[in-house]
C-alpha positions as CSV (number, residue, x, y, z in Angstrom):
1,X,-29.8,15.0,15.9
2,X,-31.9,11.9,16.5
3,X,-30.9,8.7,14.8
4,X,-32.2,5.1,14.6
5,X,-31.4,2.1,12.4
6,X,-29.8,1.9,8.9
7,X,-29.1,-0.9,6.5
8,X,-27.5,-0.9,3.1
9,X,-24.6,-1.5,0.8
10,X,-21.9,0.8,-0.5
11,X,-21.2,4.5,0.1
12,X,-20.5,6.5,3.2
13,X,-22.5,7.2,6.4
14,X,-21.6,10.0,8.8
15,X,-23.4,10.2,12.2
16,X,-22.7,13.2,14.4
17,X,-23.7,13.4,18.1
18,X,-26.6,10.8,18.1
19,X,-29.0,11.3,21.0
20,X,-30.7,7.9,20.9
21,X,-29.6,4.3,20.2
22,X,-27.8,3.8,16.9
23,X,-27.9,0.5,14.8
24,X,-26.1,0.3,11.5
25,X,-25.7,-2.9,9.5
26,X,-24.2,-2.3,6.1
27,X,-21.7,-3.8,3.7
28,X,-18.8,-2.1,1.9
29,X,-19.7,1.2,3.5
30,X,-17.4,3.7,5.2
31,X,-18.8,4.8,8.6
32,X,-17.8,8.0,10.6
33,X,-19.4,8.3,14.0
34,X,-18.8,11.3,16.3
35,X,-19.9,10.4,19.8
36,X,-20.3,13.2,22.4
37,X,-22.7,11.5,24.8
38,X,-23.3,8.0,26.2
39,X,-25.7,6.2,23.8
40,X,-25.9,2.6,22.8
41,X,-24.3,1.9,19.4
42,X,-24.1,-1.2,17.3
43,X,-22.2,-0.8,14.0
44,X,-21.4,-3.6,11.5
45,X,-19.7,-3.0,8.2
46,X,-17.3,-4.7,5.8
47,X,-14.4,-3.9,3.4
48,X,-14.4,-0.1,4.4
49,X,-13.0,1.9,7.3
50,X,-15.1,2.5,10.5
51,X,-14.0,5.6,12.4
52,X,-15.2,6.5,15.9
53,X,-14.4,10.0,17.2
54,X,-14.9,10.5,20.9
55,X,-15.8,13.9,22.4
56,X,-14.0,15.7,25.3
57,X,-14.6,14.5,27.9
58,X,-15.0,11.0,26.6
59,X,-18.6,9.8,27.2
60,X,-19.2,7.0,29.8
61,X,-19.2,4.0,27.4
62,X,-18.1,0.4,27.3
63,X,-16.2,0.1,24.0
64,X,-16.3,-3.3,22.4
65,X,-14.6,-3.4,19.0
66,X,-13.5,-6.3,16.7
67,X,-12.0,-6.3,13.3
68,X,-11.7,-9.6,11.3
69,X,-9.0,-9.6,8.7
70,X,-7.8,-6.1,9.6
71,X,-6.7,-4.1,12.6
72,X,-7.9,-1.6,15.2
73,X,-6.0,1.7,15.7
74,X,-6.7,3.4,19.0
75,X,-3.3,5.0,19.5
76,X,-4.8,8.5,19.6
77,X,-6.5,7.5,22.9
78,X,-3.6,5.5,24.2
79,X,-5.2,2.1,23.8
80,X,-3.8,-1.0,22.1
81,X,-5.9,-3.7,20.6
82,X,-5.3,-7.4,21.2
83,X,-4.3,-9.0,17.9
84,X,-5.0,-12.6,17.1
85,X,-4.4,-14.7,14.0
86,X,-7.3,-13.4,12.1
87,X,-8.8,-10.6,14.2
88,X,-8.1,-7.6,16.5
89,X,-10.2,-6.9,19.6
90,X,-10.4,-3.9,21.9
91,X,-12.5,-3.7,25.1
92,X,-12.3,-0.7,27.4
93,X,-14.6,1.0,29.9
94,X,-14.7,4.8,30.0
95,X,-16.2,6.3,33.2
96,X,-19.0,4.1,34.5
97,X,-19.5,2.4,31.0
98,X,-23.2,3.4,30.9
99,X,-23.7,2.6,27.2
100,X,-22.2,-0.2,25.2
101,X,-20.6,0.8,21.9
102,X,-20.2,-2.3,19.7
103,X,-18.1,-1.9,16.5
104,X,-17.6,-4.8,14.1
105,X,-15.7,-4.7,10.8
106,X,-14.7,-7.4,8.4
107,X,-11.7,-6.8,6.1
108,X,-11.7,-3.1,7.1
109,X,-9.9,-1.1,9.8
110,X,-11.4,0.4,12.9
111,X,-10.0,3.8,13.9
112,X,-10.8,5.3,17.3
113,X,-9.6,8.8,18.1
114,X,-10.6,12.1,19.7
115,X,-12.6,14.9,18.1
116,X,-10.4,17.8,17.0
């Protein structure tokens, strides 16, 4: 499914297998993203969970995640975020890192796992 840019406040957004760049800038919105291919992604949200599910094999992406006032859980893919006083960060290159996947959440957890 093709995708583009979304903005808003509240609710839930689910994005499955985007085939073009994705930009989401929302507040108090739960985000679920299933990523099967390398596409550029920028997601910003607050006060709600942000979940990234990676396909098998994991696409060639550069993952850049930061959560201010909460944490990043990537144990399902054997990665550990660096925790500071007020934020958690995770940076990892899968394959050749073709596409940057930038995830930002304030006061909400970021969860990264594998598709079931």
